[in-house]
C-alpha positions, 0 to 999 in steps of 0.5 A: 738559267731557268728564268732566262729558259721561262722567258725565252719560252714565253717570248716565242710562244706568245709571243711569237718571237724567234730566240737563239741561246746558248746552253754552255760557252766554250767548246762545248757551247750547244746552241738552241733556236727556239721558233713559235708553232700554230697548232691547228685546234691547239687553244694555246700558244706553242713553241717547238726548240730546235737543237744544233750541232757541235759541228759542222761537219766533218773534214771529208765531208768539207773536202767532199762538199768543196770538190762537187762545187768545183772548189779547190783545196785554197779556196 
């Protein structure tokens, strides 16, 4: 896993390519996006790691969002 992580970081920072990785499989899967960033004044390439959420939102939050957009429970 360390080789995969190192390669993905190198691709993001040096090759300026966005990478998407899954850190674990199954129910506990955690997704990480590695994005190239430009740091003004820095001599070395850089990347940022953005971690995804395991759950998008709660059932109540989904109900509130759908009702605010005029959707019914069937939609």
